[in-house]
C-alpha positions as CSV (number, residue, x, y, z in Angstrom):
1,M,-44.0,87.8,-79.1
2,A,-46.0,89.0,-82.1
3,S,-44.5,91.7,-84.3
4,I,-47.5,94.0,-83.7
5,I,-46.7,94.2,-80.0
6,K,-43.1,95.0,-80.8
7,R,-44.2,97.6,-83.3
8,R,-46.4,99.3,-80.7
9,R,-43.5,99.3,-78.3
10,L,-41.2,100.7,-80.9
11,A,-43.7,103.4,-81.8
12,S,-44.1,104.4,-78.2
13,A,-40.3,104.6,-77.7
14,L,-39.8,106.7,-80.8
15,R,-42.5,109.1,-79.8
16,Q,-41.0,109.5,-76.3
17,L,-37.5,110.1,-77.7
18,R,-38.8,112.7,-80.1
19,E,-40.6,114.5,-77.4
20,Q,-37.6,114.4,-75.1
21,A,-35.5,115.9,-77.8
22,G,-38.0,118.8,-78.1
23,L,-38.8,118.1,-81.7
24,T,-42.1,118.1,-83.5
25,L,-43.2,115.6,-86.2
26,E,-42.7,118.3,-88.7
27,D,-39.1,118.9,-87.6
28,V,-38.2,115.2,-87.9
29,A,-40.0,114.7,-91.2
30,S,-38.3,117.7,-92.8
31,R,-34.8,116.4,-91.7
32,L,-35.5,113.0,-93.2
33,D,-37.3,114.4,-96.3
34,M,-40.3,112.4,-95.3
35,A,-44.0,113.2,-95.2
36,Q,-45.2,114.3,-91.7
37,S,-48.2,111.9,-92.1
38,T,-45.7,109.0,-92.5
39,M,-44.0,109.9,-89.3
40,S,-47.3,110.1,-87.5
41,R,-48.3,106.7,-88.8
42,I,-45.0,105.3,-87.5
43,E,-45.5,106.8,-84.0
44,T,-49.0,105.3,-83.8
45,A,-47.9,101.9,-85.0
46,R,-50.1,102.2,-88.1
47,A,-47.0,101.9,-90.3
48,R,-43.8,99.8,-90.0
49,A,-40.7,101.7,-89.0
50,R,-38.1,100.0,-91.1
51,P,-34.7,99.5,-89.4
52,V,-33.0,101.9,-91.9
53,I,-35.5,104.7,-90.9
54,V,-35.0,104.0,-87.2
55,H,-31.2,104.1,-87.7
56,S,-31.5,107.5,-89.3
57,L,-33.9,108.8,-86.6
58,L,-31.9,108.0,-83.5
59,P,-28.9,110.4,-84.1
60,I,-31.5,113.2,-84.5
61,Y,-32.8,112.3,-81.1
62,G,-29.3,112.1,-79.6
63,I,-29.3,108.4,-79.2
64,H,-26.1,106.5,-79.9
65,G,-24.2,103.3,-79.0
66,I,-25.7,100.4,-77.2
67,E,-29.0,102.2,-76.6
68,A,-29.4,102.8,-80.4
69,D,-28.4,99.2,-81.1
70,V,-31.2,97.9,-78.9
71,I,-33.8,100.1,-80.6
72,V,-32.7,99.2,-84.1
73,Q,-32.9,95.5,-83.1
74,L,-36.4,96.1,-81.9
75,A,-37.2,97.6,-85.3
76,R,-35.8,94.4,-87.0
77,D,-37.9,92.2,-84.7
78,A,-41.0,94.3,-85.4
79,S,-40.6,93.7,-89.1
80,Q,-40.8,89.9,-88.9
81,R,-43.8,88.2,-90.3
82,D,-46.4,86.7,-88.0
83,W,-48.3,83.4,-88.6
84,W,-51.3,85.2,-90.1
85,Y,-49.2,86.5,-93.0
86,A,-50.1,83.4,-94.9
87,Y,-53.8,84.6,-94.7
88,R,-53.2,88.2,-95.6
89,D,-55.3,87.8,-98.8
90,V,-58.4,87.6,-96.7
91,M,-57.5,90.0,-94.0
92,A,-57.9,93.8,-94.0
93,D,-55.1,95.9,-92.4
94,W,-57.2,96.6,-89.3
95,F,-58.0,92.9,-88.8
96,R,-54.4,91.9,-89.1
97,T,-53.5,94.3,-86.3
98,F,-56.4,92.9,-84.1
99,V,-55.4,89.2,-84.7
100,G,-51.8,90.0,-83.9
101,L,-52.9,91.6,-80.6
102,E,-55.4,88.9,-79.8
103,G,-52.7,86.2,-80.0
104,E,-50.7,88.0,-77.3
105,A,-53.5,88.8,-74.8
106,A,-53.5,87.5,-71.3
107,K,-57.2,88.1,-70.9
108,I,-59.9,88.3,-73.6
109,Q,-63.4,89.6,-72.8
110,V,-66.1,89.3,-75.5
111,F,-69.6,90.6,-75.8
112,Q,-71.6,89.0,-78.6
113,P,-75.4,89.6,-78.7
114,Q,-76.4,87.6,-81.8
115,V,-74.1,84.6,-82.6
116,V,-71.5,82.5,-81.0
117,P,-68.1,84.3,-81.0
118,S,-65.6,83.4,-83.6
119,L,-63.1,81.9,-81.2
120,L,-65.6,79.3,-79.9
121,Q,-67.2,78.3,-83.2
122,T,-67.1,74.8,-84.6
123,E,-65.8,74.4,-88.2
124,E,-69.3,73.7,-89.5
125,Y,-70.9,76.7,-87.6
126,A,-68.1,79.0,-88.9
127,R,-68.6,77.8,-92.4
128,A,-72.3,78.4,-92.4
129,L,-71.9,81.8,-90.8
130,L,-69.1,83.1,-93.0
131,G,-70.9,81.7,-96.1
132,A,-73.8,84.0,-95.3
133,A,-71.7,87.0,-94.4
134,W,-69.6,86.7,-97.6
135,V,-72.3,85.4,-99.9
136,N,-70.9,87.4,-102.8
137,R,-67.5,85.8,-102.7
138,K,-66.2,82.6,-104.2
139,P,-66.4,79.4,-102.0
140,A,-62.6,79.1,-102.0
141,E,-62.3,82.6,-100.4
142,V,-65.0,81.7,-97.8
143,E,-63.1,78.5,-97.0
144,R,-59.9,80.5,-96.5
145,R,-61.7,82.6,-93.9
146,V,-62.9,79.5,-92.2
147,Q,-59.4,78.1,-92.0
148,L,-58.1,81.5,-90.7
149,R,-60.7,81.4,-87.9
150,L,-59.7,77.8,-86.9
151,R,-56.1,78.8,-86.9
152,R,-56.8,81.7,-84.5
153,Q,-58.5,79.2,-82.2
154,E,-55.5,77.0,-82.4
155,V,-53.1,79.8,-81.5
156,L,-55.2,80.9,-78.5
157,G,-55.7,77.2,-77.4
158,N,-51.9,76.9,-77.0
159,R,-51.7,79.9,-74.7
160,P,-51.4,78.6,-71.1
161,G,-53.1,80.8,-68.5
162,L,-55.2,82.7,-71.0
163,Q,-58.4,84.0,-69.4
164,C,-61.6,84.1,-71.6
165,Q,-64.7,85.8,-70.3
166,L,-67.7,86.0,-72.5
167,V,-71.2,87.5,-72.3
168,L,-73.6,86.2,-74.9
169,G,-77.0,87.4,-75.7
170,E,-79.6,84.7,-75.4
171,A,-80.4,85.2,-79.1
172,A,-76.9,83.7,-79.9
173,L,-78.1,80.4,-78.5
174,H,-81.3,80.3,-80.6
175,C,-80.1,81.8,-83.9
176,R,-80.1,78.8,-86.3
177,I,-76.8,79.0,-88.1
178,G,-76.8,76.1,-90.6
179,T,-78.8,73.1,-89.8
180,P,-80.3,72.2,-86.4
181,E,-77.6,69.6,-86.0
182,I,-74.9,72.3,-86.6
183,L,-76.4,74.5,-83.9
184,A,-76.8,71.6,-81.4
185,A,-73.1,70.6,-82.0
186,Q,-72.1,74.2,-81.5
187,L,-73.9,74.5,-78.2
188,D,-72.4,71.2,-77.1
189,R,-69.0,72.7,-77.8
190,L,-69.7,75.6,-75.5
191,V,-70.7,73.3,-72.7
192,Q,-67.5,71.2,-73.2
193,L,-65.3,74.4,-73.1
194,I,-67.1,75.5,-69.9
195,D,-66.6,72.1,-68.3
196,D,-62.9,72.0,-69.3
197,G,-62.5,75.3,-67.4
198,R,-61.2,77.1,-70.5
199,I,-63.8,79.8,-70.6
200,M,-66.4,81.5,-68.5
201,I,-69.7,82.2,-70.2
202,Q,-72.6,84.3,-68.9
203,V,-75.9,84.6,-70.9
204,L,-77.9,87.8,-71.1
205,P,-81.5,86.6,-71.1
206,F,-84.1,88.3,-73.2
207,T,-85.6,89.7,-70.0
208,A,-82.4,91.6,-69.1
209,G,-83.6,94.9,-70.7
210,A,-81.1,97.5,-71.7
211,T,-77.6,96.1,-71.5
212,G,-75.4,98.8,-73.0
213,G,-74.5,96.6,-75.9
214,E,-77.5,97.1,-78.1
215,L,-75.3,98.7,-80.8
216,G,-73.2,95.6,-81.3
217,Q,-70.4,93.3,-80.3
218,F,-67.0,94.2,-78.9
219,V,-63.8,92.7,-77.5
220,L,-61.5,93.8,-74.8
221,L,-57.8,92.7,-74.8
222,D,-55.5,92.9,-71.7
223,F,-51.8,92.1,-72.0
224,P,-49.4,90.6,-69.5
225,Y,-47.0,93.5,-69.4
226,P,-47.8,97.0,-68.2
227,E,-46.0,98.7,-71.2
228,D,-48.7,97.2,-73.4
229,P,-51.9,99.1,-72.7
230,P,-55.3,97.4,-73.1
231,V,-57.3,97.8,-76.3
232,G,-60.8,97.3,-77.4
233,Y,-62.2,96.2,-80.7
234,V,-65.6,96.7,-82.3
235,E,-66.8,95.1,-85.5
236,H,-69.7,95.4,-87.9
237,L,-70.7,93.9,-91.2
238,V,-68.3,95.8,-93.4
239,G,-65.4,96.5,-91.1
240,G,-63.9,96.8,-87.7
241,Q,-62.0,99.3,-85.5
242,L,-59.4,99.1,-82.8
243,V,-60.2,101.2,-79.7
244,E,-57.1,102.5,-78.1
245,E,-58.1,105.8,-76.4
246,P,-58.0,105.0,-72.7
247,T,-61.3,106.7,-71.9
248,E,-63.1,104.7,-74.7
249,V,-61.5,101.4,-73.5
250,D,-62.7,102.3,-70.0
251,R,-66.2,102.8,-71.4
252,L,-66.3,99.4,-73.0
253,R,-65.0,97.9,-69.8
254,A,-67.7,99.6,-67.8
255,V,-70.4,98.2,-70.2
256,F,-69.0,94.7,-70.0
257,R,-68.9,94.9,-66.2
258,H,-72.5,96.0,-66.2
259,Q,-73.5,93.2,-68.5
260,R,-71.9,90.6,-66.2
261,T,-73.9,91.9,-63.3
262,I,-77.3,91.6,-65.0
263,A,-76.5,88.4,-66.9
264,L,-77.3,84.9,-65.6
265,S,-74.6,83.3,-63.4
266,P,-72.1,81.0,-65.1
267,E,-74.0,78.0,-63.6
268,E,-77.4,79.2,-64.7
269,S,-75.9,80.0,-68.1
270,R,-74.6,76.5,-68.6
271,K,-77.9,75.1,-67.6
272,L,-79.7,77.3,-70.2
273,I,-77.2,76.3,-72.9
274,V,-77.8,72.6,-72.2
275,E,-81.6,73.1,-72.4
276,V,-81.4,75.0,-75.7
277,A,-79.0,72.4,-77.2
278,T,-81.4,69.6,-76.2
279,A,-84.3,71.3,-77.7
280,A,-82.4,72.0,-81.0
281,T,-82.0,68.3,-81.8
């Protein structure tokens, strides 16, 4: 289990223990001679709760013995480095969190209106796309981002039972990323993944009209355990944001559900992808 999942569970446990003890963030921060903002970041999993801090917190909450030992061990586990740590030089903090969560998801739903989603890209397609998106960076850095993308695909490819549902705008099939050969190979890859039963793709045709996704791409992640609430993720050219508020996650889910109802069926979508791939060569 990724450390980010453990950190989220630890954050939730610490928040519940504080509330059960009838204490405010200000109360706890003053007792530990710590900034209130730091405590807030710990309880929202935006900062790591080091084991020594957790060990100091638990007596304040009236937690001792075996129960305290379990929580401190969770803090130790949450401090372990995940596989993506080797790529931290090309990952913003928000993206590290998303990648950690992505690798633990039981179901991934993606809406991408313009290009093939990162988890389905061929190496050549990813290199051409990232080279354009990071045109002001050195080739070595772009290559690091390509290899990170391929590593993410490898991690998810080793997850048995993972459900992947994607809605692609028809423009994603026609947008010429790289050479015509690169695009054709990318579309062939989509067909292969569909035929292998690893993903479900529906295409939103140009004639679909308003889809609810005109403002950009998003991802929904669902996890196998009920203590890990679903999250959304939205991304744009210069950043990304996790969506954790339940009402906002529900809104993304409703949009995705709507998109699926107006998109082509999986069978019709496969047929269209094959047609576009044939025309691209």
